[in-house]
N, C-alpha and C positions, 0 to 999 in steps of 0.2 A: 735367223729365219731366211729361207730362200723362197722364191716364187715357185708355185706348183708347176711341174713339167706338163706339157700337153699330153704326153703319153709315157707310160712307165710299164716295164715288164719285170715282175718279181720271179726269181728262179731259185730252185733248190734241187735236191737229188731226185725225188720221185713225184713232185707236184701233188703230195698227199697230206702234208702237214704245214710246213713253214710258209711256202709261197702262196698256197690258197688262203691261209690265215692273213697274210700281208695284203693280198688282193682284196679280200672281203673287208678288212678293217679300213684300208685306204678308201674304198668306195663309201663305206659308212661315214667316215670322218670328213671326206672332202667332196662327196657327191659326184656329179657327172662332168665337172669341169676338166677332169683329167681322164683320159682313156687308160684303163688299168686291166692288165692281163697277167696270168702266171703260167709257168711252164717248169718242167723238170728235165734233168739230164736223161732220165728214164721215165716212162709212164707205166710201170709194171705193178702199180698199187692203186687202189681206189682211195678216195678221201678217208682219212682216219677218223674213226668214231670219237676218240678223245678230243681231236681238234674241233669237230663239230660241237661237242658238248661245251668246251670252254669258250668258244666263240658265241654260242647261244646265250651264255651268261652276260655278255655285253651287247646282246641284240644284233649279232652278226650271223646271218644264215649261210651255212656252207654245205648243207646236205645235198644240194643239186649240182655241186661242183663235179666236173668230170676231168680227171687227170689227163695231161697231155705232155708230150716231150718236145724238145726243140725240133727234132726231125719231123714229127707229126705236124707241128705248127707250120714248118716250111712247106711240107707236102700239101697242106690245106690252103696254102696261098697267103698266110699271114706274113707280111713282110717284116722280118726282124729289123730291117734297116729303117723302118718307120718309127721306131721307138726313140724318144728323146733320152731316156735313161733306162738302163738295165741294172737292177739291184739284185746282186747275188747273195743268197742267205746261207750258202755252204761252200766249202773250198772247191768241190767238184764242179758246182755250177759256175763259180767264178772262173775256173779254168775254161769251161765251155764258152762262157760269154766272152772272155778275152780272145779266144780263138776266132770268134765272129768279127772282132775288130780288125782282123786282117782283110776282111772283105767289105765290111760296112763301117761307116763312121758312126760309132756308138760310144756313148759315155757309160762306163761300167763302174759301179761302186760295190764294195763288199761290206755287208753288215754281218758281223759274227753273232749269229742267233743260235741259241741252244737247240740241239736236236733232242727232243724229249723221248723219242721212241726207244724202247728198251730200258728206260729208267723207272725205278719204283717197282715194288712187289705187289702192293695192294692197289685197288681202284683209286683210293684217296691219294696215295703217294704218286701214282701215275698222273692223276688230274692235277696235282700240285706242280709237277714238272711241265705239263702242257700249259698251265696258267703262267708259269715263269716264261715260257717261250712267247706266249701271247703278249704278256706285259713288256717283254723286251722289244717286240715289234711296235707296240703302242708308243713306247718311249722314243724309239728311233724316229717314228713318224712325227711325233710332236717336236722333237729336237730339230728336225729338218724343216718341217712346214708349219709348225705352230699347232695350237689346239684345234679340235674339230671345228669346221665351219658349218657343219650340219649338226643339229641337236643329237648328240650321240649318247 
């Protein structure tokens, strides 16, 4: 177990599935002791309905999430350099985060989390894929920082 960082940024391809799930679950598990945000390489999609559904099952609310990109985050004045840890959940976001280390002193980790989009034919098989993604995120969080400190 490691101590919680003061600030963490989760990133993935579109900020519509994996990184918002990680942001929401992290906030649910560890409360406000850590500043948590999420971002995508692109923000060309809104939050995914299946991601909202499987997170509701564990009492994590994602429906108000608004997708944003690295570029948009910088334009809005969120200093990427202020994050203690950047966790990339996709290869493309890992590449983008590592590019930032040329300009900022950032610690970047890669967690290989399943991209559930496009998997499954029926609603139930799609939900099963999204649950697998959610559960992978939960396991990574618990392995890194222990069980939830908030009643999850």
